[in-house]
SEVOLUM-683063 format. One line per 4 residues: number of its first residue (from 0); for each residue x, y, z of N, C-alpha, C. Coordinates in Angstrom, 2 decimals. Example, Ala and Ser with C-alpha at 12.3 -4.5 7.8 and 13.67 -1.06 7.14 Angstrom:
# SEVOLUM-683063
0 = 13.19/-5.69/7.80/12.30/-4.50/7.80/13.20/-3.30/7.80 ~ 12.85/-2.25/7.08/13.67/-1.06/7.14/12.90/0.03/7.87
***
This chain:
# SEVOLUM-683063
0 = 118.43/70.34/251.79/118.07/70.59/253.27/118.84/69.38/254.20 ~ 118.91/70.09/255.27/119.14/69.45/256.54/118.23/68.17/256.88 ~ 118.67/67.16/257.11/117.34/66.29/257.91/118.60/65.40/258.77 ~ 117.79/64.97/259.75/118.17/63.93/260.72/117.91/62.48/260.27
4 = 118.64/61.67/259.77/118.24/60.43/259.57/118.48/59.19/260.53 ~ 117.75/58.49/260.81/118.07/57.13/261.47/118.43/56.27/260.63 ~ 120.13/55.67/260.80/120.72/54.70/259.93/120.20/53.73/260.33 ~ 120.04/53.30/261.42/119.33/51.86/261.69/118.92/51.98/263.10
8 = 118.03/50.85/263.79/117.50/51.22/264.88/118.54/51.18/266.07 ~ 118.24/51.64/267.15/119.16/51.61/268.45/119.22/52.98/269.10 ~ 120.33/53.55/269.63/120.40/54.31/270.58/120.45/56.19/269.79 ~ 120.80/56.75/270.61/120.77/58.10/270.02/121.81/58.38/268.89
12 = 123.12/57.77/269.07/124.12/57.83/268.07/123.60/57.42/266.65 ~ 122.48/56.84/266.59/121.96/56.34/265.00/121.39/57.48/264.60 ~ 121.11/58.70/265.28/120.77/59.69/264.58/121.51/60.68/263.93 ~ 121.55/60.39/262.67/122.60/61.33/262.08/122.14/62.66/260.89
16 = 122.83/63.82/261.27/122.36/64.93/260.40/122.89/64.78/258.73 ~ 122.27/65.04/257.77/122.71/64.74/256.20/121.93/65.80/255.83 ~ 122.53/66.00/254.65/121.80/66.59/253.67/121.01/65.62/252.59 ~ 120.04/65.94/252.71/119.26/65.50/251.42/118.07/66.53/250.92
20 = 117.48/65.81/249.50/117.07/66.54/248.82/115.40/67.28/249.45 ~ 114.95/68.37/249.17/114.12/68.97/249.42/112.85/68.40/249.11 ~ 111.71/67.55/249.62/110.47/67.34/249.20/109.65/68.46/248.21 ~ 109.06/67.60/247.22/108.20/68.45/246.74/106.66/68.20/246.91
24 = 106.05/69.23/247.03/104.24/68.52/247.16/103.58/67.93/246.12 ~ 102.71/67.07/246.25/101.79/66.69/245.49/100.60/67.58/245.27 ~ 99.63/67.24/244.44/98.78/68.16/244.66/97.75/68.48/245.54 ~ 97.71/67.29/246.33/97.15/68.02/247.51/98.02/68.14/249.01
28 = 99.11/68.66/248.69/100.06/68.33/249.66/100.55/69.94/249.87 ~ 101.40/70.42/251.04/101.75/71.83/251.28/103.09/71.33/251.57 ~ 104.25/72.27/251.28/105.45/72.04/251.79/105.85/73.09/252.68 ~ 106.16/72.68/253.90/106.41/73.66/255.17/107.91/73.73/255.82
32 = 108.02/75.55/255.49/109.46/75.25/256.31/109.46/75.04/257.74 ~ 109.78/74.07/258.34/109.88/73.86/259.63/110.42/74.79/260.78 ~ 109.64/75.17/261.68/110.05/76.05/262.73/110.67/75.64/263.85 ~ 109.58/74.87/264.04/109.63/73.70/265.73/108.99/72.36/265.12
36 = 109.72/71.53/266.20/109.25/70.08/265.92/108.97/69.60/267.71 ~ 108.24/68.97/267.65/107.68/68.23/269.01/108.14/66.72/269.16 ~ 108.73/66.25/270.28/109.37/65.12/270.49/108.23/64.33/271.49 ~ 108.00/62.70/270.94/107.16/62.11/271.45/107.61/60.69/272.08
40 = 107.27/60.19/272.82/107.50/58.64/273.38/107.59/57.88/272.30 ~ 106.77/58.20/271.13/106.68/57.20/269.99/108.14/57.28/269.09 ~ 108.51/58.65/269.35/109.71/58.75/268.30/110.78/57.70/269.14 ~ 110.69/57.70/270.16/112.04/56.94/270.95/111.35/55.65/270.85
44 = 110.55/55.15/270.97/109.98/53.62/270.78/110.53/53.33/268.85 ~ 109.99/54.28/268.12/110.54/53.94/266.66/111.70/53.61/266.54 ~ 112.83/54.94/267.04/113.99/55.09/266.76/114.93/53.66/267.53 ~ 114.26/52.58/268.29/114.78/51.69/269.26/114.58/50.27/268.45
48 = 113.29/50.84/267.22/113.21/49.38/266.64/111.75/48.90/266.63 ~ 110.98/49.57/267.58/109.81/49.24/267.93/108.49/50.20/267.27 ~ 107.36/50.30/267.70/106.04/51.14/267.13/106.39/51.07/265.73 ~ 106.79/52.17/264.85/106.39/52.22/263.20/107.60/52.20/262.73
52 = 108.61/51.39/263.24/110.10/51.31/262.59/109.89/50.35/261.53 ~ 109.51/48.97/261.63/109.27/48.32/260.52/108.59/48.36/259.49 ~ 107.64/49.42/259.47/106.98/49.96/258.06/108.00/51.01/257.56 ~ 108.56/51.97/258.56/109.41/52.98/257.84/110.35/52.68/257.37
56 = 111.04/51.14/257.76/112.71/50.93/257.21/112.40/50.73/255.79 ~ 111.22/50.40/255.63/111.21/50.06/253.90/111.03/51.14/253.18 ~ 111.30/52.41/253.63/111.02/53.69/252.91/112.34/54.96/253.38 ~ 113.41/54.05/252.65/114.62/54.78/253.39/114.98/56.33/252.36
60 = 115.51/57.30/252.79/116.33/57.21/254.55/114.86/57.43/255.48 ~ 114.99/57.05/256.81/114.10/56.84/257.48/114.13/58.12/258.48 ~ 113.28/59.02/258.35/113.56/60.27/259.06/112.19/60.28/260.04 ~ 112.59/60.42/261.41/111.25/60.37/262.18/110.70/61.67/262.68
64 = 109.98/61.82/263.23/109.05/62.72/263.66/107.74/63.01/262.69 ~ 106.92/63.24/263.71/105.60/64.00/263.31/104.70/64.97/263.49 ~ 105.76/65.77/264.34/104.82/67.07/265.03/105.81/68.61/264.33 ~ 105.28/69.23/263.68/105.43/70.32/263.15/104.84/71.54/263.18
68 = 105.46/72.51/263.45/104.68/74.06/262.86/105.92/74.96/262.16 ~ 105.18/75.40/261.05/105.96/75.93/260.14/105.34/76.92/259.56 ~ 105.99/77.31/258.38/105.45/78.44/257.53/105.27/77.77/255.67 ~ 104.20/77.73/255.31/103.74/77.12/253.89/105.02/77.85/252.77
72 = 105.65/76.97/252.01/106.42/77.50/251.02/106.06/77.33/249.67 ~ 105.11/76.34/249.80/104.70/76.03/248.32/103.51/75.03/248.56 ~ 102.23/75.00/247.80/101.20/74.25/247.87/100.65/73.76/246.60 ~ 100.41/72.49/246.77/99.75/71.78/245.56/98.65/72.59/245.00
76 = 98.25/72.04/243.52/97.45/72.56/242.80/95.98/72.58/243.17 ~ 96.01/71.42/244.01/94.37/71.24/244.79/93.89/71.73/246.05 ~ 95.24/72.57/246.70/95.05/73.43/247.90/94.53/74.21/247.80 ~ 93.40/74.33/248.77/92.72/75.41/248.82/92.63/76.19/250.04
80 = 92.92/75.46/251.11/93.10/76.03/252.69/94.12/76.95/252.88 ~ 95.25/76.50/252.36/96.52/77.27/252.68/97.41/78.15/251.44 ~ 97.82/79.30/251.59/99.06/79.52/250.83/100.10/79.86/250.95 ~ 100.82/80.20/250.21/102.34/80.30/250.12/102.36/81.55/251.55
84 = 103.08/81.31/252.85/103.59/82.45/253.71/102.21/82.16/254.70 ~ 101.56/81.22/254.81/100.66/80.91/256.05/101.18/80.10/256.92 ~ 101.24/80.70/258.46/101.65/79.93/259.33/100.81/78.58/259.86 ~ 101.37/77.28/259.63/100.53/76.14/260.32/101.22/74.99/260.96
88 = 100.29/74.18/261.49/100.60/73.17/262.59/99.94/71.94/262.46 ~ 100.74/70.72/262.60/100.16/69.50/262.70/100.71/68.30/263.15 ~ 99.71/67.41/263.12/100.64/66.03/263.41/100.48/65.38/262.05 ~ 101.75/65.27/261.37/101.68/64.45/259.40/102.11/63.04/259.58
92 = 100.95/62.47/258.62/101.48/61.34/258.03/101.57/60.47/258.99 ~ 100.49/60.48/260.10/100.89/59.36/261.27/99.21/58.53/261.39 ~ 99.43/57.35/261.55/100.34/57.05/261.64/101.12/56.40/260.48 ~ 102.60/56.75/260.16/103.28/56.65/258.57/104.63/57.34/259.10
96 = 104.95/57.71/257.56/106.52/58.14/257.74/106.31/59.69/257.77 ~ 106.58/60.30/258.86/106.23/62.00/258.92/107.16/62.43/258.54 ~ 108.45/61.87/258.52/109.95/62.76/258.09/109.76/64.20/258.54 ~ 109.65/64.47/259.96/109.45/65.92/260.23/110.75/66.44/260.90
100 = 111.58/65.43/261.22/112.91/65.76/261.48/113.77/66.76/260.45 ~ 113.34/67.47/259.89/114.18/68.33/258.74/113.86/69.64/258.58 ~ 114.31/70.35/257.87/114.30/71.84/257.66/112.89/71.97/256.95 ~ 112.71/71.15/256.13/111.30/71.14/255.53/110.66/70.02/255.74
104 = 109.31/69.94/255.31/108.28/68.56/255.28/107.26/68.56/254.42 ~ 106.94/67.69/253.88/105.63/67.81/253.05/104.63/66.60/253.60 ~ 103.52/67.08/253.44/102.32/66.55/253.90/100.98/66.74/253.20 ~ 99.92/66.21/253.33/98.66/66.39/252.68/98.20/67.77/253.61
108 = 97.47/68.66/252.72/96.86/69.81/253.82/96.32/69.30/254.73 ~ 95.38/68.59/254.57/94.37/68.14/255.72/94.79/67.78/256.70 ~ 96.02/67.43/256.94/96.81/67.57/258.14/97.00/68.20/259.21 ~ 96.82/69.54/258.77/97.16/71.22/259.27/95.99/71.80/259.62
112 = 96.29/72.76/260.34/95.44/73.98/260.65/96.06/75.20/260.87 ~ 95.44/76.30/260.54/96.40/77.40/260.49/96.62/77.50/262.16 ~ 98.12/78.17/262.19/98.68/78.42/263.86/97.89/79.79/263.91 ~ 97.38/79.86/265.39/96.82/80.99/266.06/97.91/81.97/265.87
116 = 97.89/83.53/266.10/98.54/84.26/265.85/99.12/84.76/267.31 ~ 98.62/84.18/268.19/98.91/84.60/269.67/100.00/83.16/270.42 ~ 100.15/82.47/269.44/100.81/81.45/269.96/102.39/81.43/269.12 ~ 103.54/80.82/269.91/104.59/80.47/269.06/104.37/79.14/268.17
120 = 105.34/79.32/267.24/105.73/77.92/266.82/105.95/77.04/267.46 ~ 106.85/76.94/268.55/107.31/76.08/269.78/105.88/75.62/270.18 ~ 104.82/76.76/270.57/103.72/76.26/271.42/102.79/75.36/270.37 ~ 102.74/75.87/269.13/101.94/75.05/268.35/102.59/73.87/268.13
124 = 103.82/73.74/267.91/104.01/72.20/267.53/103.81/71.07/268.93 ~ 103.99/71.93/270.00/103.93/71.10/270.82/102.25/70.74/271.22 ~ 101.61/71.31/270.53/99.89/71.02/270.54/99.58/70.24/269.39 ~ 100.02/69.11/269.14/99.88/68.56/268.08/99.45/66.89/268.45
128 = 100.63/66.15/268.39/100.31/64.27/268.60/99.85/64.19/269.91 ~ 100.29/64.88/270.99/99.73/64.67/272.48/98.46/65.56/272.54 ~ 98.35/66.72/271.89/97.15/67.04/272.15/95.80/66.46/271.37 ~ 96.20/66.17/270.23/95.12/65.29/269.13/94.74/64.39/269.89
132 = 95.60/63.25/270.26/95.45/62.10/271.49/94.20/62.36/272.17 ~ 94.72/63.37/273.01/93.66/63.90/273.94/92.28/63.98/273.29 ~ 92.33/64.86/272.50/91.16/65.23/271.90/90.24/64.14/271.20 ~ 91.08/63.29/270.56/90.27/62.20/269.84/89.62/61.03/270.86
136 = 90.69/60.82/271.64/90.12/59.89/273.16/88.85/60.05/273.60 ~ 89.05/61.89/274.08/87.60/62.19/274.90/86.57/62.22/274.26 ~ 86.99/63.13/272.63/85.30/63.07/272.04/85.09/62.13/271.05 ~ 86.10/61.41/270.61/85.11/60.51/269.35/85.71/59.10/270.24
140 = 85.95/58.78/271.12/86.38/57.25/271.33/85.50/57.13/272.84 ~ 85.66/57.72/273.79/85.30/58.01/275.11/83.94/58.61/275.15 ~ 83.64/59.73/274.09/82.52/60.49/273.91/81.71/61.21/275.23 ~ 82.75/61.84/275.92/82.72/62.42/277.46/81.50/63.27/277.49
144 = 80.86/63.50/278.65/79.58/64.28/279.05/80.06/64.99/280.07 ~ 79.47/66.41/280.20/79.30/67.10/281.20/79.10/66.52/282.35 ~ 79.85/66.75/283.53/79.49/66.15/284.71/80.39/64.66/284.98 ~ 80.67/63.98/284.16/81.49/62.86/284.34/82.59/62.84/284.94
148 = 83.27/61.78/285.74/84.56/61.64/286.38/85.46/61.05/285.81 ~ 86.52/61.77/285.54/87.35/61.40/284.46/88.68/61.18/285.56 ~ 89.53/59.60/285.42/90.53/59.51/285.95/91.81/59.56/284.79 ~ 92.65/60.59/284.95/93.65/60.86/284.16/95.01/60.18/284.71
152 = 95.66/58.98/283.77/97.13/58.90/284.65/97.97/59.45/284.05 ~ 99.15/59.71/284.36/100.33/60.65/284.11/99.62/61.79/283.79 ~ 99.13/62.18/284.68/98.64/63.63/284.21/99.04/65.00/284.01 ~ 100.49/64.81/284.27/101.27/65.62/284.38/102.10/65.67/283.12
156 = 101.78/64.68/282.04/102.72/64.69/280.84/102.46/65.27/279.58 ~ 102.68/64.49/278.82/102.38/65.35/277.45/101.14/65.17/277.06 ~ 100.48/63.91/276.99/99.07/63.67/276.89/97.89/64.27/277.82 ~ 98.53/63.93/279.14/97.78/63.89/280.10/97.51/65.67/280.34
160 = 98.59/66.47/280.22/98.39/67.73/280.65/97.33/68.51/279.61 ~ 97.34/68.22/278.38/96.11/68.54/277.27/94.97/67.67/277.77 ~ 94.95/66.48/278.34/93.17/65.86/278.60/92.77/66.54/279.60 ~ 93.58/66.77/280.47/93.04/67.67/281.67/92.18/69.01/281.30
164 = 93.03/69.81/280.57/92.49/70.71/279.96/91.21/70.81/279.16 ~ 90.99/69.86/278.42/90.00/69.80/277.62/88.84/69.24/278.53 ~ 89.27/67.94/279.29/88.14/67.87/280.13/87.62/68.92/281.17 ~ 88.41/69.41/281.51/87.53/70.94/282.45/87.16/71.61/281.36
168 = 87.29/71.93/280.43/86.69/72.80/279.58/85.46/72.15/279.19 ~ 85.22/71.05/278.97/84.05/70.22/278.79/82.99/69.71/280.03 ~ 83.57/70.39/280.92/82.66/70.27/282.29/82.75/68.85/283.10 ~ 84.22/68.18/283.08/84.05/66.98/283.85/84.91/67.33/285.13
172 = 84.78/66.36/286.15/85.73/66.22/287.10/86.73/65.52/286.91 ~ 88.13/65.86/287.19/89.12/64.96/287.13/90.02/64.86/287.86 ~ 90.52/63.49/288.26/91.36/62.77/288.92/92.61/62.66/288.38 ~ 93.50/63.09/288.92/94.95/62.87/288.08/96.23/62.13/288.96
176 = 96.39/61.33/288.19/98.14/60.73/288.99/99.10/61.29/288.57 ~ 100.20/61.37/289.51/101.37/62.01/289.01/102.44/61.98/290.38 ~ 103.53/62.18/289.96/104.33/62.24/291.50/103.87/63.62/292.38 ~ 104.40/63.60/293.51/104.19/64.68/294.31/104.83/66.27/293.72
180 = 105.94/66.14/293.10/106.71/67.08/292.40/105.90/67.85/291.45 ~ 104.37/66.92/290.94/103.71/67.67/290.01/102.45/68.06/290.84 ~ 102.12/67.99/291.99/100.92/68.41/292.55/100.55/69.72/292.05 ~ 101.39/71.02/292.34/101.02/71.94/292.12/100.88/72.30/290.64
184 = 101.49/71.72/289.62/100.93/71.94/288.39/99.59/71.19/287.89 ~ 99.22/70.34/288.62/98.17/69.25/288.28/96.98/70.31/288.92 ~ 97.04/71.15/290.00/96.46/72.04/290.14/96.00/73.53/289.25 ~ 97.25/74.03/288.96/97.32/74.81/287.58/96.40/74.59/286.56
188 = 96.63/73.47/286.28/95.71/73.00/284.83/94.39/72.45/285.21 ~ 93.71/72.60/286.49/92.41/72.22/286.56/92.04/70.91/287.59 ~ 93.19/70.11/287.55/93.06/68.88/288.34/92.29/68.86/289.57 ~ 91.41/68.13/289.58/90.39/68.36/290.86/90.65/67.84/292.34
192 = 91.24/66.49/291.69/91.87/65.81/292.86/93.14/65.06/292.58 ~ 94.33/65.11/293.32/95.59/64.59/292.79/95.85/63.52/293.20 ~ 96.52/62.55/292.99/96.87/60.95/293.26/98.58/60.76/293.59 ~ 99.19/60.93/294.04/100.69/60.81/294.38/101.00/59.58/293.99
196 = 101.09/58.89/292.85/101.28/57.53/292.68/102.65/57.03/293.21 ~ 103.50/57.66/293.86/104.53/57.33/294.57/104.53/56.66/295.61 ~ 103.37/57.22/296.53/102.93/57.12/297.80/101.61/56.35/297.92 ~ 100.80/56.23/297.04/99.27/56.30/297.25/98.88/55.01/296.09
200 = 98.27/54.30/296.33/97.85/53.14/295.41/96.24/53.71/294.92 ~ 96.38/54.20/293.45/95.25/54.74/292.97/93.47/54.10/293.33 ~ 94.04/52.66/293.27/92.63/51.96/293.64/92.17/51.94/295.15 ~ 92.65/52.34/295.87/92.02/52.53/297.33/91.58/54.11/297.54
204 = 92.39/54.93/296.44/91.50/56.65/296.55/90.50/56.83/295.61 ~ 90.50/56.53/294.27/89.63/56.58/293.46/88.63/55.54/293.34 ~ 87.15/56.28/293.13/85.97/55.05/292.98/85.07/56.05/291.94 ~ 83.97/54.98/291.70/83.15/55.21/290.73/83.17/56.18/289.75
208 = 84.71/56.11/289.19/84.98/56.65/287.85/84.28/56.09/286.53 ~ 83.90/57.12/285.96/83.14/56.93/284.38/83.97/56.83/283.52 ~ 85.17/57.54/283.32/86.17/57.30/282.19/87.48/57.47/282.64 ~ 88.25/56.20/282.02/89.85/56.30/282.51/90.52/56.56/281.34
212 = 91.15/57.25/281.25/92.42/57.82/280.30/93.92/57.23/280.65 ~ 94.07/55.53/279.74/95.40/55.25/280.25/96.50/55.38/279.12 ~ 97.45/55.93/279.58/98.86/56.27/278.92/99.86/55.69/279.73 ~ 99.51/54.62/280.09/100.74/53.85/280.70/100.63/52.15/280.67
216 = 99.74/51.63/280.52/99.48/50.13/280.18/100.06/49.44/281.50 ~ 100.13/47.95/280.98/100.30/46.92/282.07/99.39/46.81/283.13 ~ 100.22/46.96/284.26/99.23/46.56/285.62/98.30/47.70/286.16 ~ 98.59/49.07/285.33/97.92/50.06/285.83/96.59/49.85/285.04
220 = 96.61/49.10/283.98/95.40/49.21/283.23/94.49/48.02/283.67 ~ 95.22/47.05/284.23/94.29/46.19/285.01/93.65/46.48/286.11 ~ 94.56/47.37/286.89/93.87/48.08/288.01/92.93/48.84/288.00 ~ 92.92/49.61/286.77/92.01/50.79/286.72/90.78/50.39/286.46
224 = 90.39/48.73/286.01/89.04/48.39/285.89/88.35/48.32/287.22 ~ 89.05/48.33/288.45/88.34/48.12/289.47/87.70/49.38/290.00 ~ 88.20/50.35/289.70/87.54/51.99/289.86/86.91/52.39/289.21 ~ 86.32/51.70/287.95/85.61/52.09/286.81/84.11/51.75/287.51
228 = 82.94/52.75/287.31/81.56/52.29/287.27/81.22/51.26/286.50 ~ 79.94/50.75/287.11/79.45/49.64/285.86/79.10/50.38/284.62 ~ 79.73/49.66/283.52/79.25/50.26/282.29/80.40/51.83/281.74 ~ 81.28/51.69/282.74/82.19/52.90/282.20/83.11/52.63/281.05
232 = 84.21/53.51/280.88/84.75/53.57/279.78/86.33/53.51/280.18 ~ 87.22/52.79/279.26/88.66/53.05/279.56/89.08/53.04/277.97 ~ 89.93/53.83/277.76/90.61/53.64/276.30/92.01/53.98/276.85 ~ 93.08/52.93/276.48/94.40/53.34/276.35/95.12/53.34/275.07
236 = 96.00/54.27/275.16/96.69/54.54/274.07/98.20/53.67/274.03 ~ 98.15/53.22/274.59/99.53/52.16/274.82/99.41/50.61/274.78 ~ 98.04/50.21/274.31/97.94/48.51/273.63/97.49/48.22/275.36 ~ 97.12/49.15/276.27/96.93/47.82/277.54/95.72/47.17/277.74
240 = 94.55/47.54/276.93/93.66/46.37/276.85/93.82/44.93/276.24 ~ 94.00/44.21/277.17/94.58/42.79/276.62/93.66/41.75/276.73 ~ 93.59/40.46/276.24/92.67/39.43/276.01/92.36/39.10/277.53 ~ 93.30/38.93/278.41/93.20/38.28/279.59/92.38/39.17/280.53
244 = 92.22/40.56/280.03/91.42/41.25/280.81/89.70/41.34/280.52 ~ 89.65/40.30/279.48/88.14/40.24/279.11/86.82/39.89/280.25 ~ 87.41/38.74/280.88/86.49/38.51/282.17/85.93/39.66/283.06 ~ 87.16/40.62/283.38/86.63/41.85/284.41/86.02/42.53/283.47
248 = 86.28/42.68/282.48/85.43/43.84/281.32/84.16/43.64/281.37 ~ 84.01/42.22/281.09/82.88/41.78/280.77/81.71/42.01/282.16 ~ 82.09/41.26/283.31/81.71/41.43/284.37/80.98/42.74/284.82 ~ 81.60/43.74/284.29/81.16/45.15/284.68/80.63/46.02/283.50
252 = 80.38/45.36/282.21/79.85/45.62/281.37/80.43/47.25/280.90 ~ 81.97/46.93/280.79/82.85/48.19/280.58/83.00/48.31/279.06 ~ 83.25/49.44/278.82/83.74/49.68/277.40/85.12/49.80/277.58 ~ 86.21/48.96/277.10/87.36/49.11/277.08/87.91/48.77/275.58
256 = 88.94/50.13/275.47/89.75/49.90/273.85/90.74/50.45/273.93 ~ 91.62/49.92/272.72/92.69/50.75/272.77/92.77/51.62/271.46 ~ 93.60/52.62/271.42/93.38/53.81/270.28/95.01/54.29/270.20 ~ 95.09/54.38/268.79/95.84/55.11/268.10/95.76/56.50/267.25
260 = 96.16/57.65/267.79/96.06/58.48/266.92/96.08/58.72/265.62 ~ 95.22/59.55/265.01/95.37/59.71/263.35/95.40/61.12/263.49 ~ 96.12/61.73/262.19/96.53/62.90/261.58/94.93/63.24/261.15 ~ 94.77/64.45/261.46/93.21/64.92/261.17/93.22/66.93/261.13
264 = 93.06/66.98/260.18/93.15/68.58/260.18/91.81/69.17/260.67 ~ 90.70/68.30/260.76/89.46/69.15/261.42/89.71/69.12/262.92 ~ 90.28/68.35/263.46/90.59/67.95/264.55/91.59/69.21/265.39 ~ 92.51/69.36/264.36/93.35/70.36/264.73/92.78/71.50/264.73
268 = 92.09/72.20/264.00/90.99/73.44/263.85/90.62/73.40/265.10 ~ 90.14/72.14/265.59/89.58/72.27/266.92/90.32/72.62/268.01 ~ 91.46/72.33/267.84/92.57/72.61/269.29/93.02/73.70/268.81 ~ 93.36/74.29/267.46/93.60/75.68/267.54/92.56/76.57/267.64
272 = 91.38/76.77/267.90/90.47/77.52/268.50/90.42/77.73/269.93 ~ 90.87/76.41/270.51/91.17/76.41/271.87/92.33/76.98/272.23 ~ 93.34/77.03/271.69/94.30/77.68/271.74/94.26/79.38/271.89 ~ 93.74/79.50/270.25/93.28/81.04/270.21/92.43/81.72/271.48
276 = 91.45/80.98/271.78/90.47/81.31/272.84/91.64/81.22/274.51 ~ 92.40/80.79/274.44/93.44/80.51/275.94/92.64/79.72/276.80 ~ 91.93/78.88/276.23/91.42/77.57/276.78/92.27/76.52/276.95 ~ 93.04/76.35/276.13/94.38/75.24/275.87/95.54/75.74/275.70
280 = 96.79/75.48/276.90/97.80/76.09/276.87/99.06/74.76/276.87 ~ 99.72/74.84/275.87/100.83/73.74/276.15/101.97/74.36/277.07 ~ 102.25/73.04/277.99/103.45/73.55/278.99/104.61/72.79/278.10 ~ 105.59/73.66/277.77/106.91/73.34/277.48/108.03/73.19/278.72
284 = 108.63/71.97/278.52/109.44/71.92/279.72/110.97/71.94/279.29 ~ 110.97/71.56/278.03/112.41/71.40/277.74/112.35/71.71/275.98 ~ 113.58/72.96/275.71/113.53/73.16/274.37/115.01/72.80/274.05 ~ 115.30/72.58/272.95/116.63/72.33/272.34/116.79/72.73/270.95
288 = 117.94/72.87/270.63/117.91/73.15/269.11/118.22/72.01/268.14 ~ 118.14/71.99/266.82/118.06/71.18/265.77/119.30/69.95/265.93 ~ 120.57/70.49/266.25/121.43/69.81/266.73/121.55/69.25/268.04 ~ 120.75/69.17/268.73/120.67/68.76/270.07/119.41/67.72/270.17
292 = 119.09/66.91/269.24/117.85/65.94/268.91/118.30/65.04/269.87 ~ 119.59/64.50/269.95/119.73/63.40/271.07/119.66/63.88/272.66 ~ 119.88/64.93/272.70/119.15/65.36/274.26/117.62/65.55/274.26 ~ 117.02/65.70/273.38/115.58/65.84/273.39/115.25/64.43/273.54
296 = 115.96/63.59/272.94/115.44/61.91/272.99/115.69/61.47/274.51 ~ 116.71/61.94/274.77/117.19/61.47/276.12/116.45/62.11/277.27 ~ 115.80/63.18/277.23/114.95/63.66/278.11/113.61/63.13/278.16 ~ 113.07/62.54/276.90/111.94/61.77/276.79/112.08/60.48/277.48
300 = 113.18/59.75/277.55/113.38/58.57/277.78/113.32/58.52/279.53 ~ 113.56/59.82/279.89/114.15/59.89/281.36/112.34/59.20/281.86 ~ 111.37/59.73/281.19/110.10/59.24/281.75/109.44/60.34/282.64 ~ 109.99/61.31/282.65/109.71/62.11/283.87/109.61/63.50/283.46
304 = 109.04/63.51/282.07/109.01/64.98/281.46/107.43/65.71/281.99 ~ 107.55/66.64/282.22/106.42/67.70/282.34/105.92/68.19/281.25 ~ 104.90/68.04/280.77/104.42/68.75/279.48/105.02/68.05/278.60 ~ 105.99/69.04/277.55/106.56/68.91/275.98/107.78/69.05/275.96
308 = 108.49/68.56/274.83/109.74/68.64/274.76/109.59/69.19/273.04 ~ 110.33/70.24/273.16/110.44/70.98/271.48/112.06/70.99/271.11 ~ 112.07/71.05/269.93/113.27/71.42/268.89/112.87/72.74/268.29 ~ 113.75/73.43/268.36/113.44/74.95/267.69/114.48/74.51/266.51
312 = 113.84/74.47/265.10/114.94/74.46/263.98/115.26/75.76/263.48 ~ 113.93/76.96/263.60/114.14/78.42/263.51/113.73/78.94/264.71 ~ 114.43/79.59/265.58/113.94/80.02/266.98/113.06/81.40/266.52 ~ 111.93/81.36/267.12/110.79/82.32/266.80/111.76/83.79/267.47
***
């Protein structure tokens, strides 16, 4: 099969297409013929030598990617949930070696859910790592409640646009930060109050926030503590909660934590249900072919992607 190998850390020129052996599923795994792949910032960070690269380079060849949608072509002897011919989607082997940049991928069956028939493989692949992150942060980490006020930083981004939709479905009031160019998009996905971060300081606009979702880190995390209610919650997915913030966190009795998404079939099933009902929709801003992987990485590197970037291995 064809796979895109990361020869060593560095630029997009380190991504090389090679023929490798097609993996075979173990007893609890499925082999999936990949139709679509979603690209995430963690892919870029890992390619450059950060994120998960240190652990992955010990398992050669290094094949990036974790988000796929495709069709089951073989199932291990212990797999009961899926059979050959089923369309499935999921974030596989994360955090670990996903090996998704390939024509076939193998992973535990419990990392997948059945793809709803009303969405494409591209839309399904888009609704994996980013959507799982949004779901797990809101449901499991922040444990949001109806009527709460959520501040979503980078609300037009991959994680952000899913988090906004989930939060609105759950009955939250949502304030979102984005550039002015994304204001109409934020309204479309349900944001109640938008803040143009290029011209407005969110600390002077937002106040008495119950929950803050932080995909930015750094100064944004520190400033966010100012607008949280006493006893509020902040979850950062980029390691933004640092030791030096402890005094401010303790002063306001804030729950502040860092979180890294994990593969989960049960959570994927929840997302599949929302997709099937039309409650959750993936916004795909850019689609590329398998041999345009470098272009997909370069798009993510702009830091200005609205929604998701997709690689079509097999065009629907």
